[in-house]
C-alpha positions as CSV (number, residue, x, y, z in Angstrom):
1,V,0.9,-18.9,-25.6
2,G,1.8,-15.6,-24.4
3,E,4.9,-14.8,-22.2
4,A,3.4,-14.6,-18.3
5,S,4.4,-11.0,-16.9
6,I,5.9,-10.5,-13.9
7,A,3.9,-6.9,-12.8
8,P,0.7,-8.3,-11.3
9,P,1.6,-9.4,-8.3
10,P,3.7,-6.7,-7.0
11,A,0.0,-4.8,-8.0
12,A,-2.8,-7.0,-6.1
13,V,-0.3,-7.1,-2.9
14,A,-0.4,-2.9,-2.5
15,A,-4.2,-3.6,-3.6
16,A,-4.8,-6.1,0.0
17,V,-2.8,-3.3,1.9
18,E,-5.1,-0.8,0.7
19,N,-7.6,-2.6,1.2
20,A,-6.7,-3.6,4.8
21,T,-5.6,-0.3,5.8
22,G,-7.6,2.4,3.9
23,T,-4.7,4.3,2.8
24,Q,-2.7,3.9,-0.9
25,L,1.0,3.1,-1.2
26,N,2.3,4.1,-4.6
27,V,6.0,3.0,-3.4
28,L,7.9,-0.2,-3.9
29,P,8.5,-2.3,-2.2
30,L,6.1,-2.0,0.5
31,R,7.9,-2.7,3.7
32,P,6.2,-2.4,7.7
33,D,7.5,1.6,8.4
34,R,6.4,2.8,4.9
35,I,2.8,1.0,5.8
36,L,2.6,1.9,9.5
37,N,3.7,5.6,8.2
38,A,1.4,6.3,5.9
39,M,-1.0,4.9,8.0
40,E,0.2,7.5,10.8
41,D,0.0,10.5,8.4
42,S,-3.5,9.3,7.1
43,I,-5.2,10.3,10.7
44,P,-7.3,13.6,10.6
45,A,-5.3,15.6,14.1
46,A,-7.2,16.2,16.9
47,A,-8.9,18.8,17.8
48,G,-8.1,21.5,20.1
């Protein structure tokens, strides 16, 4: 019997956020303000 790891859950949540938003986050904890800022930063600037 092996020892359980605690690393997979945060990675799974980060992957779910990336799948839902299309934005990759590499910083934990995944706070709503960080997710929103990353999403806003990924929007291309309007031309003109």
